[in-house]
ZAPA-116178 format. One record per residue: residue in one letter; z, x, y of N, C-alpha, C, O in turn. Coordinates in steps of 0.1 Angstrom, whole numbers, plus 5000, padded with zeros to 4 digits. Atoms other than C-alpha are relative to their C-alpha. Example, Ala and Ser with C-alpha at 12.3 -4.5 7.8 and 13.67 -1.06 7.14 Angstrom:
REM ZAPA-116178
> rest,n_pz,n_px,n_py,ca_pz,ca_px,ca_py,c_pz,c_px,c_py,o_pz,o_px,o_py
> A,5000,5009,4988,5078,5123,4955,5000,5009,5012,5007,5019,5012
> S,5000,4991,4989,5071,5137,4989,5008,4992,5011,5009,4997,5022
***
This chain:
REM ZAPA-116178
> rest,n_pz,n_px,n_py,ca_pz,ca_px,ca_py,c_pz,c_px,c_py,o_pz,o_px,o_py
> M,5002,4997,4986,9101,0745,2170,5007,4990,5009,5012,4994,5020
> A,4993,5009,4992,9116,0713,2183,5015,5003,5002,5021,5001,5012
> G,4986,4996,5000,9151,0726,2174,5002,5011,5010,5012,5011,5017
> Y,4999,4989,4991,9145,0758,2194,4998,4995,5015,5004,5000,5024
> R,5001,5006,4987,9133,0737,2224,5013,4993,5005,5017,4994,5016
> T,4988,5006,4996,9165,0718,2223,5011,5010,5003,5019,5008,5013
> I,4991,4989,4997,9185,0750,2222,4997,5006,5014,5007,5009,5021
> I,5004,4995,4986,9166,0762,2253,5005,4991,5011,5011,4995,5020
> R,4996,5010,4990,9172,0730,2272,5015,4999,5001,5020,4998,5012
> D,4985,5001,5000,9209,0729,2262,5006,5012,5008,5014,5011,5017
> G,4994,4988,4995,9216,0765,2271,4997,5002,5015,5006,5006,5023
> V,5004,4998,4986,9197,0766,2304,5004,4989,5009,5007,4991,5021
> W,4998,5012,4990,9202,0731,2318,5011,4990,4995,5021,4989,5001
> D,4992,5012,5003,9218,0702,2299,5014,5004,4997,5024,4997,5001
> N,4986,4996,5004,9248,0721,2284,5003,5014,5005,5010,5021,4999
> N,4997,4987,4993,9249,0750,2308,5015,5003,5000,5023,4994,5003
> V,4986,4997,5001,9281,0769,2305,5008,4996,5013,5019,4991,5012
> V,4994,5003,4987,9289,0765,2342,4997,4986,5005,5006,4978,5007
> F,5004,5013,4993,9269,0735,2355,5001,4988,4991,5002,4977,4996
> G,4998,5011,5009,9273,0714,2323,5014,4999,4995,5019,4988,4994
> Q,4987,5001,5006,9306,0724,2308,5011,5004,5009,5023,5002,5006
> L,4990,4995,4990,9324,0739,2338,5010,5009,4994,5022,5009,4996
> L,4992,4990,5006,9337,0768,2318,4998,5013,5007,4988,5015,5015
> A,5001,4986,4994,9342,0805,2328,5000,5000,5015,4994,5008,5021
> L,5000,5001,4985,9350,0795,2364,5008,5012,5006,5005,5015,5018
> C,4992,4989,4994,9375,0824,2369,4991,5012,5002,4990,5016,5014
> P,5009,4989,4997,9349,0852,2365,4989,4996,5009,4984,5003,5017
> L,5011,5005,4992,9323,0830,2381,5003,5002,5015,4995,5007,5022
> L,4996,5000,4986,9342,0827,2414,5004,5014,5004,5004,5017,5016
> A,4994,4987,4997,9357,0862,2412,4989,5011,5003,4991,5019,5012
> V,5009,4988,4999,9326,0884,2408,4987,4996,5007,4979,5005,5009
> T,5012,5004,4994,9299,0864,2426,4999,5001,5015,4993,4993,5022
> G,5001,4997,4986,9304,0878,2460,4986,5004,5004,4982,5002,5015
> T,5014,4997,4998,9269,0891,2456,4992,4996,4988,4998,4995,4977
> A,5009,5003,5011,9239,0883,2434,5000,5011,4990,4998,5009,4978
> T,5000,4988,5009,9240,0918,2420,5012,5000,4990,5010,5002,4978
> N,4989,5001,5008,9275,0914,2407,4999,4989,4989,5002,4991,4978
> G,5002,5011,5009,9266,0881,2392,4990,5003,4989,4992,5000,4977
> L,5010,4995,5010,9236,0896,2374,5006,5009,4990,5003,5008,4978
> G,4994,4991,5009,9256,0924,2360,5010,4994,4990,5010,4997,4978
> M,4990,5007,5008,9284,0902,2347,4992,4990,4990,4996,4989,4979
> G,5008,5009,5009,9258,0877,2333,4994,5007,4989,4994,5002,4977
> L,5007,4992,5010,9239,0904,2314,5010,5005,4990,5008,5004,4978
> A,4990,4995,5009,9271,0918,2299,5005,4988,4991,5007,4990,4979
> T,4996,5011,5008,9282,0883,2288,4989,4995,4990,4992,4991,4979
> T,5011,5003,5008,9248,0876,2274,4999,5008,4987,4997,5003,4976
> V,5000,4990,5011,9249,0907,2252,5011,4995,4990,5009,4995,4978
> V,4989,5004,5009,9283,0895,2238,4997,4987,4993,5000,4985,4981
> L,5003,5013,5006,9271,0859,2232,4990,5002,4989,4991,4996,4978
> V,5010,4998,5010,9240,0871,2213,5006,5007,4988,5004,5003,4976
> A,4994,4992,5011,9259,0897,2192,5011,4992,4993,5012,4993,4980
> S,4989,5007,5007,9289,0874,2185,4994,4988,4992,4998,4986,4981
> G,5007,5011,5007,9266,0845,2175,4994,5005,4987,4995,4999,4976
> L,5006,4994,5012,9247,0867,2151,5010,5005,4990,5008,5002,4978
> S,4990,4995,5009,9278,0883,2137,5007,4989,4992,5009,4989,4980
> V,4993,5012,5006,9296,0850,2131,4991,4993,4990,4996,4989,4979
> S,5009,5007,5009,9265,0835,2115,4999,5008,4987,4998,5002,4976
> I,5002,4991,5012,9261,0865,2091,5012,4999,4991,5011,4998,4979
> F,4987,5000,5008,9298,0863,2080,5006,4986,4998,5017,4985,4994
> R,4994,5014,5001,9302,0825,2081,5004,4996,4986,5013,4988,4985
> N,4996,5004,5014,9303,0822,2043,5011,5009,4995,5016,5006,4984
> V,4990,4991,5005,9328,0850,2040,5014,4997,5006,5024,4997,5000
> I,4988,5004,4992,9353,0839,2067,5005,4986,4995,4997,4976,4996
> T,4994,5013,5005,9376,0811,2053,5003,4991,5012,5005,4996,5024
> H,4997,5009,4989,9382,0780,2074,5013,5002,5007,5014,5000,5019
> E,4986,4999,4995,9419,0787,2078,5001,5012,5010,5009,5011,5020
> V,4998,4988,4992,9414,0821,2095,4988,5002,5009,4986,5013,5015
> R,5012,4999,4993,9381,0814,2113,5002,5004,5015,4995,5013,5020
> I,4998,4997,4985,9395,0814,2149,5005,5014,5002,4999,5021,5010
> P,4996,4986,4998,9414,0847,2146,4988,5010,4997,4987,5020,5004
> A,5012,4992,5004,9383,0862,2129,4990,5000,5011,4984,5011,5014
> F,5010,5001,4989,9360,0850,2156,5005,5008,5012,4997,5015,5019
> V,4995,4993,4989,9383,0863,2183,4999,5016,4998,4996,5023,5007
> L,5000,4986,5003,9385,0897,2166,4985,5005,5001,4983,5016,5006
> I,5014,4996,4998,9347,0899,2164,4996,5001,5014,4989,5010,5019
> I,5004,5001,4986,9343,0889,2200,5007,5012,5008,5001,5019,5016
> A,4993,4989,4994,9370,0914,2211,4994,5014,4997,4993,5022,5006
> T,5006,4988,5004,9353,0942,2192,4987,5002,5008,4984,5013,5013
> L,5013,4999,4992,9319,0935,2209,5003,5002,5014,4995,5010,5021
> V,4997,4998,4986,9335,0932,2243,5004,5014,5003,5001,5020,5013
> T,4996,4986,4999,9351,0966,2238,4988,5009,5000,4988,5019,5008
> L,5013,4992,5001,9317,0981,2229,4993,4999,5013,4988,5009,5019
> V,5007,5002,4987,9301,0966,2260,5008,5006,5012,5002,5012,5020
> D,4992,4994,4990,9330,0977,2282,4998,5016,5000,4997,5021,5011
> L,5001,4986,5000,9327,1013,2270,4985,5004,5004,4984,5015,5010
> A,5014,4997,4997,9289,1012,2273,4998,4999,5016,4991,5008,5021
> M,5001,5001,4986,9291,1000,2309,5007,5011,5008,5002,5016,5018
> N,4992,4989,4994,9317,1026,2318,4992,5013,4999,4993,5021,5008
> A,5007,4988,5002,9294,1053,2304,4987,5000,5008,4983,5010,5014
> W,5013,5000,4994,9260,1042,2318,4998,4992,5013,4988,4994,5020
> L,5000,5008,4988,9267,1017,2346,5013,5001,5007,5020,4990,5009
> H,4986,4998,4996,9299,1032,2360,5003,4993,5013,5014,4988,5015
> E,4997,5006,4987,9295,1019,2396,5002,4985,4998,5011,4979,5004
> L,4998,5015,5002,9290,0983,2384,5013,4998,4992,5019,4988,4994
> Y,4988,5001,5008,9318,0989,2359,5012,4999,5010,5022,4992,5007
> K,4988,4999,4991,9342,0998,2388,5000,4987,5008,5011,4982,5012
> V,5000,5012,4992,9331,0967,2408,5005,4988,4992,5013,4980,4997
> L,4996,5011,5008,9335,0942,2379,5014,5002,4995,5022,4992,4993
> G,4986,4997,5003,9367,0959,2368,5006,4993,4988,5000,4993,4977
> L,4993,5007,5010,9391,0938,2348,4992,4988,4993,4995,4984,4982
> F,5007,5012,5005,9366,0909,2343,4991,5003,4989,4987,4994,4982
> I,5008,4997,5012,9346,0928,2317,5009,4998,4988,5005,4991,4978
> P,4992,5003,5012,9375,0929,2292,5004,4986,4998,5006,4981,4987
> L,4997,5014,5001,9383,0893,2301,4989,4992,4995,4991,4979,4993
> I,5011,5007,5007,9350,0883,2286,5005,4994,4987,5001,4984,4982
> V,4994,5004,5013,9371,0880,2254,5005,4986,5002,5005,4978,4992
> T,4993,5013,4998,9389,0850,2269,4990,4989,5005,4994,4978,5007
> N,5010,5010,4996,9356,0832,2279,4999,4989,4990,4995,4992,4978
> C,5000,5011,5010,9359,0798,2262,4986,4997,4995,4985,4993,4984
> A,5014,5003,5004,9321,0795,2261,4996,5008,4987,4989,5003,4979
> I,5004,4992,5011,9318,0824,2237,5006,4996,4987,4999,4994,4977
> L,4993,5005,5012,9344,0812,2212,4995,4986,4996,4994,4983,4985
> G,5005,5013,5003,9331,0777,2216,4987,5000,4993,4985,4992,4984
> R,5013,5000,5007,9296,0786,2206,5001,5006,4986,4994,5002,4977
> A,4997,4994,5013,9309,0807,2177,5004,4989,4991,5000,4988,4979
> E,4994,5010,5008,9328,0777,2164,4990,4988,4998,4989,4983,4987
> A,5008,5012,5000,9304,0749,2173,4986,5002,4994,4980,4993,4989
> F,5014,4998,5004,9270,0765,2165,4998,5011,4990,4993,5009,4979
> A,5003,4989,5009,9270,0800,2150,5006,4999,4986,4999,5003,4977
> S,4994,5001,5013,9294,0792,2122,4993,4989,4991,4997,4988,4979
> R,5006,5011,5007,9271,0763,2111,4985,5002,4998,4978,4994,4993
> H,5014,4998,5001,9236,0778,2114,4997,5015,4996,5006,5023,4996
> G,5004,4987,5004,9216,0808,2103,5000,5010,5011,5001,5007,5023
> P,5000,4989,4990,9214,0842,2121,4990,4998,5011,4994,5000,5023
> A,5011,5001,4990,9181,0835,2139,5004,4989,5011,5004,4992,5023
> P,4997,5010,4990,9191,0802,2155,5013,5003,5008,5014,5000,5020
> A,4988,4996,4994,9226,0815,2162,4998,5010,5011,5004,5009,5022
> A,5003,4990,4990,9213,0846,2180,4992,4994,5012,4995,4997,5024
> F,5008,5007,4989,9188,0824,2200,5009,4991,5008,5007,4991,5020
> D,4991,5008,4992,9215,0800,2210,5009,5008,5009,5011,5005,5021
> G,4993,4991,4991,9236,0829,2223,4992,5005,5011,4997,5006,5022
> L,5009,4995,4990,9206,0842,2242,4998,4989,5011,4999,4992,5023
> M,5003,5011,4991,9199,0808,2258,5013,4997,5008,5012,4995,5020
> M,4987,5003,4993,9236,0802,2267,5002,5012,5010,5007,5009,5021
> G,4998,4989,4991,9237,0837,2282,4991,5000,5012,4995,5003,5023
> I,5009,5001,4989,9206,0832,2302,5004,4989,5010,5004,4990,5022
> G,4995,5010,4991,9220,0799,2315,5012,5004,5008,5013,5001,5020
> F,4988,4996,4993,9253,0815,2324,4996,5011,5011,5001,5010,5022
> T,5005,4990,4990,9235,0845,2341,4993,4993,5012,4995,4997,5023
> M,5006,5008,4990,9214,0820,2360,5010,4994,5010,5008,4995,5022
> A,4990,5006,4991,9245,0802,2373,5007,5011,5008,5009,5009,5020
> L,4994,4989,4993,9261,0835,2383,4991,5005,5011,4996,5007,5023
> V,5010,4994,4990,9230,0848,2401,4998,4989,5011,4998,4993,5023
> I,5002,5011,4990,9224,0814,2419,5012,4999,5010,5011,4999,5022
> L,4988,5001,4992,9260,0812,2431,5002,5012,5008,5005,5012,5020
> G,4999,4987,4993,9261,0849,2440,4990,5001,5012,4993,5006,5022
> A,5011,4999,4990,9228,0846,2459,5004,4991,5012,5002,4995,5024
> V,4996,5010,4989,9240,0815,2479,5011,5006,5009,5011,5006,5021
> R,4989,4995,4993,9273,0832,2488,4996,5013,5008,5000,5015,5020
> E,5004,4987,4993,9256,0866,2497,4991,4997,5012,4993,5003,5022
> V,5009,5003,4989,9229,0851,2518,5007,4994,5012,5005,4998,5024
> I,4992,5006,4989,9253,0829,2538,5010,5009,5006,5013,5010,5018
> G,4989,4992,4996,9281,0854,2539,4995,5014,5006,5002,5018,5015
> S,5004,4986,4996,9261,0887,2545,4986,5000,5006,4982,5010,5012
> G,5014,5000,4995,9225,0878,2552,4991,5009,4991,4980,5013,4995
> T,5008,4991,5009,9213,0900,2523,4999,4993,4986,5004,4983,4983
> L,5002,5005,5013,9202,0894,2487,4999,5012,4990,4991,5021,4993
> F,4999,4989,5010,9210,0917,2457,5003,5014,5007,4996,5024,5004
> A,4995,4987,4993,9227,0943,2480,5005,5010,4990,5012,5006,4980
> N,4995,4989,5009,9234,0976,2463,4995,4999,4986,5002,5004,4977
> A,5005,5001,5013,9213,0967,2433,4997,5013,4993,5000,5016,4982
> S,5004,4987,5005,9200,1002,2429,5012,5009,4997,5012,5017,4988
> L,4988,4992,5003,9235,1017,2431,5008,4995,4988,5013,5003,4981
> L,4992,5006,5010,9251,0993,2407,4993,4999,4986,4999,5001,4976
> L,5008,5002,5012,9223,0987,2382,4990,5011,4997,4985,5011,4986
> G,5010,4989,5002,9201,1018,2386,4988,4999,5010,4986,4988,5015
> Q,5011,5000,4990,9171,1028,2407,4989,4990,4996,4982,4986,5005
> G,5011,5010,5004,9148,1005,2387,5002,4987,5006,4993,4979,5006
> F,4998,5013,4994,9164,0975,2404,5000,5001,5016,5004,4991,5022
> S,5000,4999,4985,9159,0988,2440,4991,4990,5007,4993,4986,5018
> F,5010,5009,4994,9130,0964,2445,5007,4986,5003,5001,4978,5010
> L,4994,5013,4998,9155,0935,2444,5007,4999,5014,5010,4988,5019
> E,4991,5000,4988,9174,0946,2476,4992,4995,5012,4981,5000,5015
> I,5007,5006,4989,9164,0924,2505,5010,4997,5011,5021,4992,5008
> T,4992,5004,4989,9178,0920,2540,4993,4988,5006,4983,4989,5013
> L,5007,5012,4995,9170,0884,2549,5003,4997,5015,4994,4991,5022
> I,4997,5002,4986,9188,0882,2583,5005,5013,5006,5017,5016,5005
> P,4996,4987,4994,9188,0915,2602,5010,4997,5011,5010,4987,5018
> D,4989,5000,4990,9218,0922,2624,5009,4987,4999,5014,4982,5009
> Y,4992,5012,5002,9237,0893,2609,5014,5004,5000,5018,5013,4993
> R,4986,4996,4999,9274,0893,2617,5008,4995,4988,5019,5000,4985
> G,4993,5004,5012,9283,0875,2585,5008,4988,5001,5012,4984,5012
> F,4991,5012,5001,9303,0844,2574,5010,5003,4989,5007,5001,4977
> L,4990,4994,5010,9334,0858,2557,5005,4989,4990,5008,4993,4979
> L,4995,5011,5009,9344,0824,2542,4993,5000,4987,4999,4998,4977
> F,5008,5001,5012,9315,0824,2517,5001,5013,4991,4998,5012,4980
> I,4998,4989,5008,9323,0859,2506,5013,4999,4992,5015,5005,4981
> L,4987,5001,5006,9359,0850,2498,5000,4988,4990,4991,4980,4990
> P,5000,5011,5011,9369,0827,2468,4999,4986,5005,4992,4978,4998
> P,5002,5014,4996,9372,0795,2489,4985,4997,5002,4981,4986,5000
> G,5014,5002,4998,9335,0799,2498,4993,4998,4987,4983,4991,4986
> G,5005,5002,5013,9328,0802,2461,5002,4986,4995,4993,4980,4989
> F,4998,5014,5003,9344,0768,2455,4991,4991,5007,4985,4981,5001
> L,5009,5009,4992,9324,0752,2483,4986,5001,4995,4979,4991,4993
> A,5014,4998,5004,9291,0767,2472,4998,4994,4986,4988,4987,4984
> L,5001,5006,5014,9297,0757,2435,5000,4985,5001,4992,4979,4994
> G,4999,5014,4999,9306,0722,2446,4986,4994,5005,4982,4984,4999
> F,5013,5004,4995,9273,0718,2465,4989,5002,4990,4980,4993,4988
> I,5010,4998,5010,9253,0733,2437,5001,4990,4989,4991,4984,4984
> L,4998,5010,5011,9269,0710,2411,4995,4986,5005,4989,4978,4997
> A,5005,5013,4995,9262,0680,2434,4985,4999,5000,4979,4989,4997
> G,5014,5000,5000,9226,0690,2437,4994,4999,4986,4984,4992,4984
> K,5005,5002,5014,9222,0693,2399,5002,4986,4996,4993,4981,4989
> R,4998,5014,5004,9237,0659,2394,4990,4991,5006,4985,4982,4999
> L,5010,5008,4994,9213,0644,2419,4987,5002,4994,4979,4992,4992
> L,5012,4997,5007,9184,0661,2403,4999,4994,4986,4989,4989,4982
> D,4999,5007,5013,9195,0649,2369,4998,4985,5001,4990,4980,4993
> A,5001,5014,4998,9198,0614,2381,4985,4996,5004,4980,4986,4999
> R,5014,5003,4996,9163,0615,2397,4991,5002,4989,4982,4994,4986
> L,5009,4998,5012,9147,0630,2366,5002,4989,4990,4992,4985,4983
> G,4998,5010,5010,9164,0605,2344,4994,4986,5004,4989,4979,4996
> K,5006,5013,4995,9152,0576,2366,4985,5001,4999,4979,4991,4995
> G,5014,4999,5002,9117,0590,2366,4995,4999,4986,4984,4994,4983
> A,5004,5002,5014,9117,0592,2328,5002,4986,4995,4995,4982,4986
> A,4997,5014,5004,9131,0557,2325,4989,4990,5004,4986,4981,4997
> E,5010,5009,4995,9104,0541,2346,4987,4999,4992,4983,4988,4989
> P,5012,5001,5009,9074,0550,2324,5003,4993,4987,4995,4986,4982
> A,4996,5006,5013,9094,0539,2293,5000,4985,5002,4996,4977,4994
> E,4999,5014,4997,9101,0505,2310,4986,4994,5001,4983,4983,4997
> S,5014,5004,4998,9064,0502,2320,4993,4998,4987,4985,4989,4985
> A,5006,5001,5014,9053,0509,2284,5005,4988,4993,4998,4981,4986
> G,4995,5011,5007,9077,0483,2271,4995,4987,5005,4992,4978,4997
> Q,5005,5012,4994,9065,0457,2295,4985,4998,4996,4981,4986,4993
> G,5014,5001,5004,9029,0465,2286,4998,4995,4986,4989,4987,4982
> Q,5001,5005,5014,9036,0460,2249,5004,4986,4999,4998,4979,4991
> Q,4996,5014,5001,9053,0427,2256,4988,4991,5004,4985,4980,4998
> V,5011,5007,4996,9022,0415,2275,4989,4999,4990,4983,4989,4988
> A,5010,5000,5011,8999,0426,2247,5004,4991,4989,4995,4984,4984
> E,4996,5009,5011,9020,0408,2222,4998,4985,5003,4994,4977,4995
> A,5002,5014,4996,9019,0376,2243,4985,4996,5000,4982,4985,5003
***
């Protein structure tokens, strides 16, 4: 259980694909004009992460060390093609919005990195769970950045969710600032860089504060033990 807790913490926070490793910044900044686009891209990437981790783990004893990287890329490319075809068939509006960035999931360093660093060295269950947590962390980063850019840029949240993701997601559509004229900078890529920079700074400050808070009880316990020994 402790191992699974570590996987959760790494995927969602400590080793987050975006906030911890600064990977996949190209799709991150390109598709997060709205939170809806970020959610769609994140879910598609999560499916590939889970399926690739599971597949690589299952075949890890069959794939030789010399050809492991081409084999991993082939597995990932096959899964991305399946996701691409599925989105084109059942989520066509979202497919048209995300466009080229769905096939480019193949080039996402985080997917190949997890296949090499984790899935190829662990069993199917931990590998699939690691892919799920990494995918959730990546989706969270996409949605947070998309939400910040959309709220500041358009005054809305999850705009066109019912159109892009289906009627079941219509409850997400919120107009936060009626009659808002918009702030074009945050909808464009430069706004994505600015928003990401502020989010990363906030995470670093939070990590420093949490680390300081955890260190203080440990120091107090150590001092108490020294007094008791004296």
